[in-house]
N, C-alpha and C positions, 0 to 999 in steps of 0.2 A: 400611384400604382395600385393594382388590385391585390389585396391580401386575403387569402383564405385562412380564416382563424378556425382551428380544429380543436374542439373542447370535448370533455367527457365528464358528465355529472356536475356541471357547474354553469358557467355563463352560456346563454343569458337567462337561464331559468332558476336554478337552485342558488340560494344565497350561500356565502361562505368565502373562504380565503381566495380560492381560484376565481370566483365571480368578481370579487372586489378588484383583484389585480387586472383581470381582463377589462372590466368596466373602465378603470383608470387609463389603461393602455389605449383603448379605442377612443375614448374622449380626448386623450392627449394628442393623438396623431390624427388631427383633423384633415391633413393634406392627403390622406390615402383613403381609398374606398375599401370597405371591409365586407366580406361575405362570411357569415358565421355558419359553420357546419357542426351541430351539437349532437352528441350521443348521450342519452340518459339511461342509467342502469336499472331503474326501478319504476314502479307505477306511480309513485308519489309525485314525480316531476311531470307526469303526463298532463295533469290538470293545472299545473302552474303556468301562468302566462308571463312572457318576458316583460320587463319594465319598459319604460319609455327609452327608446334607443335613439342615438343621434342620427342625423340625416345621412351621414356618409356610410351607414350600415345598409348596404343595398339589398342584402338577402339574408334571411335566417331560415335554415333548413335543419330539421331535427329528426332523429330516428331512435327507436328504442333498442336497448340491448337486453331485452327480456321479452317473454311471451312469443307469440307467433310473428313471423316476418310480416311487416306492414305491406299490404297490397299496393298502397299508393306509392311505394318507393321501388317497385320492380323496374329493372332495366328495360330500355326500349326493345332490345332484342328478344327478351323473354315475353314481352307483351305481344310482339308480332308473331312469335311462333305459336303461342297458345297451347302448347302441349309439353309434357314432361321430357326429360332427357332420354335419348335413345341409346342403343348399344354402343354406338361410336363415342358418344359423350361419356358414357360410363367407363369405357376403356381409358379415355384421357383422364377422367377423374381419378381412376385407380392409380395411374402412373404418378400424377401430380400429388395426390394425397399421400401416396407412399413415400415420396420424397420429403414432404412436409413432416410426416411422422418420424421418419428416420433422422430428421434434423433436430428433433428435440427428445425423442423417446429412447435413444440409444446412447451408448457410451463410446463406441468405436468411432474413429475419425470419420468414417464414411457411412456407418450404419449398415443395415442390410440392403442389398441391391434392390432397386425398384423393379416392379414387374415389367418385363419386356413387351413391347407392342408387336403385333404381327409384322413379319417382314414385308416391306413395301408399303406399309400403311402411311397415308398422307398425314395422319394425326399422330405419328410417332413422337415421343418426347425427345428432348434434346439429349445429346450424349451424356452418359453418367458422369457425375462429379464426385470428388472424393471428400471434400470438406463437409462437416456437418452444417456449418453456416451456409455453404453454397447449396447444399441439398435443401435446406429450409427455404432459402430464397427462391430456388428453382420451383419448388412446390408451391410456394405462396403466390408468385407471379403467374405460374401456370394456372392455378385455380382462379385467379383474378381474370385472366384472359378467357378462360372457359365460361366464367360468369358473365363476362361482357358479350360473348358471342351467343350463348345459348340460354343462360339463366339456369334456374333450378338448383343452384349450389346449396342452399339451406337444406333441401330435402336429401341431396346426395350426402352431405356431411352426417346427417342423422340416419343414413341407410344402413342396411345389413352389410353392404360391401365395406363401408367405412369401419364398422365394428370389427370385421374380420382382419382388415389391414392393421388396425391398432392392436388387435389380439396377437397377430403374428409378430409385431415389433416387441410387445411386452413379454412374450414367451420365447423370444429368440436368444441367441447366445450372447448378444451384446446389449441386452435390455438394461434399463436402469434397475439397480438392485431393489429399490422400493416398489417397482412395478411388476416384479415377477409373480407376486401373488394376486394380481388383478383378476377379479371374477367378471362375469358377464354384466352384472349390475354396475360394477365400477366402470367398465368400458362404455356402457350406455350413458352413465353420468358424465364421462369425459367428452364423448362425442356431442352430447347436448350442450355442454359449455363451450366446446370448440365452435359449434354453429353460431352461438351468440358472439364469441370473440371474432369470428371471421365474417360476421354480418356486413361490415363496411365494404367488403369485396363485391357485394351484390346490390348496393344502393345505387340510386340514379343520380349520384352527385358529380359525375365526371363529365357529362356532356357527350354529345355526338355531333353529327353534322347539322342538326337543327336546334339543339338546345345548349345553352351555356352551362358551365359548371367549373369544376376544379381544373379542367383542361385549359381554361382561359385565364386563370389568375397568374400573376407574376411571381408570387411567393406563397408558400404554405407555411403557416406558423402553428405548430402543434403544442398543446399544453401538457403533454406527457409523451412518453415513449411506448405507451401501451396501445389500446384500441384507438385513441385519438390520432395516433401517428399513422395508422394504416391508410387512410385516404391520402395523406401526404406522400407515403411511400409509393402508392400507385400512380399519383400524379407525377412524381419524379421519374418513375420507371417508364411510363408510357408517353409523357409529354416533356420530360426534362425540366420540370418545375423545381427550383431549389426548395429544400425543406429546412426549416428552423425548428429545433426542439427546445422547449423551455421547461424545466422541472424545478419547482421549489420544494416539492416533496417527492422523493423518488417513488414512482408507482410500483416498481418491483419490490422495494422494501415494504411498502404498505401491503402488498399482496402476501408477502411472507408473514407479516404480523397478523393479518386477518386469517390466514390459513391455519395458524397455530390454534386459534379458537374455533375453527370450523368443525361441524359435525361430520364432514366428509371423511372417507376412509383414507388410510395412508397412501395406497397406490394412486387414488384420484388426486390427492394433494400434490404428490410428487410429479405426476404427469402435467398437471396444470401449471405448477411452478416452473417446470422445465420449458413449457410452451411460452409462458410469459418472459422467461429469461431469454429464449431464442428470439422472440419478437423484439424485445428491448435491444438486444445486440444488433439486430438487423436495422432498427431505427437509428441507433448510434452510428453504424457503419455507413449508412446512406445519407445522413443529415449533412448539409453543407456547414452547419454550425450548431453547437450544443451550448446552451446557456444555463448552467446550474445556478441555483439561488445562493449557494454557499459551498464551502469546501467539503462539508460533510456529504452533500449530494454529489459533489464532483468525485469524491473517492468511490462512491458506489458506481458511478458511471464508468470510471476507469476500470474497475474490476469487471464490469460487464463488457469490456472491449472497446470503449470509446477512445478515440485517438486524442492524445493530449493537445496536439496542435489545433484541434477543432473545438476545444473547450474554452469557454470564456465566462467567468463568473459575473452575473448581473444580479445584484441584491434586489429583493422585492421592495417596491416603493410603498411607503406609508405616509399618511397625512400628518404632518407635524403641527399644523395650525392649531387644532384644538388644545394642544398641550402647552402652548406658549405661555398662557396665563399662569399655569402652575409653576413654570420655571422662573417667571418674573416675580412671583410672590416671595415674601420673606422666608428665610430658611426655617424649617421645622426643627425645633430643639427638643422635641419630645423623645421619649424612649420607645417609640412604636415601630414595630416591624410590620410590613405589609406583604402579603402574598396574594397575587392576582392570577386567576386562570380558571380552567375547568378541572374540577376535582375528579381524579381517576387514579388508579393504582400506579401508573407511570410517573405521576408527580411526586410520589413518596412523601405524602404529608405525615405519615407515621414517623418517618425519620426526622421531619421538621419539628414535630411535637416533642420528640425526645431531645432534639438539639435545644429547643426552647427551655426545657427543664434545666439544662446546663447554663443557659444564658441567665435565667432567673437567679442562679446562685451568685453570679457576678453583678448583675443589674436587677435588684429586687423590684424596681418600679417599671421594668420592661413589660410591654403588652404586645400581643400578636393578633393581627386582623387577617383572617382568611376570607377573601372576597371572591366569590364565584360559586356557581351551582354545579350540579353533577354533569360530567362530560358525556360523550356519546358511547363510551365503552359500556357494554352490558353490565359490567360489574360496578360501574360508577355509583349508582344509588346505594348499594350495600356498603361500598367503601366509604362514602360520605358519612353514613350512619356509624360505621366503626370509628372513624376519626372523631366524631362528636363524642362518642362514649369514652374514647381514650383521653380526650381533653378534659372531660369531667372527672375522670379518675386521676389524672396526673396533676390537675390544677383545680382543686375545689374552690368554691366561691370564697372571696376574701373581703373583709371589712376592716375599716380603720379602728372602730371601737364597737362597743356592745349595742349602740343605738343606730348604727349605720347599716344600710342594706348592702349585703355582700355582692360582689361582682367577680366574674371570672376573667382572668387576664387574657384568655383566648376567646375570640368571638368569631362566629361563622355568619357571614352576611352575603348578600347578593346585590349586584348592580341594579339600580332601579328602586331599591328600598328607600325609605325616608332617611336612613343613616348614610347611604351611598347613592345619591341620585344619578350620578354619571361616572363614567370611567375615569375622568379627570379627578373627581373627588376622591376616588379610591387611592390614586397615587399621591394626592396632596395630603392625605391623612397620616402619612408615615414619614419617618426620617430615613429609613433604609428599606429598600425593596429586596426581597429574598426569593430565590427560586431553588427548588430542591429536587428537580427531576432526575430520574435515572434513565429515561428515554426521552429524547427531544429532537426535533427537527430544527426549524428556524425559530428562535425564541422571540416571538412578537411582543410578549409582555415585557421582556427586558428592553427592547427597543423603545417601547412606549415609556418606560421608566427613564430611559436615557433622554428622550425628548423633554421629559419633565424636570431634568436636571437632578435626578435622585441618584445617590450612591447605591450600588447593588452588591449583593453577595449571592453567588450562584454556584451550582455544581457543574463539573466539566462533563457535559452531555451534549451530543449533537454539535451544533454550530455555536455553542455558547462562547467558547474562547475566541472564535473568530469575530463574533459580534462585539464582545466586551473590549478586546484589544488592549488591555492594560488600564482601562478606566474603571475597573471594579475588582472585587476580590473573587477568586475562583478556587473552589476546593473540590476534592474527589467526591464522587457520588457515594451514597450509602456510608457516609462517615459523619454521624451526628456530632462527634466531638469537634472535628475540624470546622464544621458549619457553625457550631456554637461559639468557638473562639473567634472566628472571623466577624460574626455579627456583633459580639460583645466589643471587639476592637473598634468598630465603626460607631457603635452607640456611645462609646466613651470618648470620642474624638470628633467634635463638631467641625473643626477646621479641616480635617482630612476628608470628612464627608462633603464639605463644600467644594474642595478642590476636585475630588473625584466626580462629583455631580456636574460641575462645569465642563470638565474634560469629556464626560460621557455625552453631554448635550452637543458639544461641538463635533464629536465624532459621528453622532447620529445624523445631524444636519448635513454632514458632508457625504455620507454613504447611503443612507436609508430613506431618502425622501422620494416622493412621487416624481418630482421633476428630474431627479437623477435617473430614475428608472426609465421614464419616457424618453429622455434624451439619449440614453444608451441604445434603446431599441430603434429610435429614429436613425441613428448612425448605422446600426447593424443592417436594417432593411436596405439602405442605399448601398452599403458595402457589398451585400450578397448579390444585389442586382447588378452592380458594376462588374463583379467577377463572373457572373453567369454568362455562358455563351449564348448565341442566338438560339431562339426556341427551335427545337428539332422538328419543325413542321414542314409539310410538303410545300413546294412552290419555290419562291425566290430566296428563302432563308438558307438554302443549301445550294452548293455549286453542282456542276455536272457529275462530280465524283462522289457526291453525298457528304462532303465536308461542310459543316456549318459555316456560314459567312459571318465573320466577327462583327460586322457593322450592318447586319441585315435590318436591324431595328434602330431607328435614330436614338441618340442618347437622350434627347429631350422628352422622349416618350416615358421615361422613368422619373421625370421631375414631378414631385408631389403637386397636386392641384390640377385645375382644368385650364392649363396654359393655352390650349389650342383654341379656346373660345375668346381669349383676350383680343380685342380689336377686330373681331370677325365682322362686326356690323359696318366697319369703315372700309373693308377690303372687298373688291369685286369677287364674285363667286367663281371658283375654278370650273373649267369645263368638265362636265360629267362624263365619266367613262374614258378619260384620257390620262395617261401616265407620262411624265417627262421622260425623254429618251435617255437622259443620263442616269435615270433610276432603273432602267430595264437592262438585265444581263444580256450580254452579247448573243448567247445562244437563243434568246427569246425575241430578239429584234427582227423586224421584217427587212426585206431588201432595201426599202426606201430609207429606213433608219440607218442601215449599215453603210449606205452610200452617202449619207448626209455629211457635209463638211463640218469641221470643228467649229467654224465661225457660226454655224447655224445654231449651236448650243448656247451661245453667249447671250446673257440677259434673259429677262422673263417676257419680253414683248416680241419675240420672233414670230414669224409667220407660222400659222398653224400647219400649213402644208409642209413646211420644212421639217417638222417633227415626225412625220409619218403617222400611220394609224395603227391602233392596237385595240383588241377587244377588251371590254371592261373586265376587271378582275372579279371573279366570283368570291364573294365574302360570305362564307358559310356560317361564321360565328358572329351574331349580332352584338355580342358583348365586347369582343376584342377587335372585330374588323379584320381578322386574319383567317386564312384557310385552316381547316381542321386537319390535324395529322391523322393518318390511318396506318399506324404501325402495328406489327404483330398480326395475329390472325383475326382479332376483333376490331370493331370500330370504337376506339376510345375517344 
């Protein structure tokens, strides 16, 4: 089947966790064809080229979420018109944008009513809706339809009309409390960022009568419920394509955390956060299935309105092969604690250093190795320097006698240095792996330690308890005393360390491998396609009453691989432009076909004249071989 993989800020350009996961997924599912539609949020990724992609990646299309709208991605309708939006389009935009703004910038269930169109206007909006979510969806899909028909949406979102609509919502009776004080500069900042967030509505990714796109894929798989999900939402709304949303780090949570350190004003942050929340809720509501990476992400999705019946946890897959040699090596009987990760304030290394001071009172020969450089947090370099200074203050250099060079029991190292050449060497150098985070998502370092068969002590943050599952010790965060007691208990009990390490490795191999992840998504893809109705396209996929035919597309069309080519060389070619009579609906059959006796249908070698004649079916979409749907006002 054809999969539309929708990414944002990752695969196939930028390296990182999302890139690694997508790369393993695509290479693992070789039976499917992938089309990658990538959004990149900054200029750094524009100059990066994708790595070598497997042969079944048929298409890679990317678009920026920064700067001016790329001229090469304008929709066909906009290129044909060659002019800006007129008065009629502006009235439609005002109605739809008013619904969108009321869906996220107000607190009342229905928000302020949208501006009414003139009586009798053929471009009048749909009847008013009462729910905030409904108004947001009505405005979103209305803007998408407008962009598909006429183009020019980026300029409209940045226009004075958009600012006035947003201003009326912010100063209305039901406005968000934090948005009441919004000034003109705040409104301009919001509309500028809304244009970037809504940019996928104007891209040429959806296809029309002449070009393939998301309208022809069998399934859309989005890597987040934010901007990456927007193309999938449009494909589902206009073409009926099922949408799968996978989140290993909840984008809305990351937006909240990034907004706290943003220099933007409070009204701007409040409005943008409300928009992201409404967009995530719409993605969760429309998705056929949502696959969080852990229970921590699942709780966030449930609070945003996701239906529990459509939530299924799929743990991220990690390569266990490189860590097998560490697990098979002899047990480490040293008194060394190892911390591995990116140094930043959320990791609470200050608390770990204070806990290590308590450990030294119980285990005087204990040492602590902090392995990792500064993280991406802007405060990370300063935090790393502070931790180094604190370690020197708490633990001065020690020597066995007056002639021996002193050494500090705490060391700061980086992977790739002579002392720690590889990540595997980092975990092999210690008896216990410790994690002290106060904010955590999916703890990849703990899973790597489990692959190595190491006992772990960690704080209860994010998905730590779910990952550890009883194979390690978990203590409350920001509690150095509890952390010290747990570490000292394992350092003094080698047998317990060995039992916990073996149990941890068995659990990790069962739940967190690449093979488990790929197998889960292989089954999910087939499951979603098997439950999806026939594509709501024009032609024979619907009956005379507009009801989708349940078996309009043969089941074997969804089987992975190119089964249709098998044995083609040994079979005679089928007559061109002829369709078997049993495959033609009754309302489309000619008089000869209607009068044909039942016996004339038996076998494949009947006379050609007994089947009647029929005009060849126009196949407008070369990628799928199916007629293009033309729903709504635009040609999607």
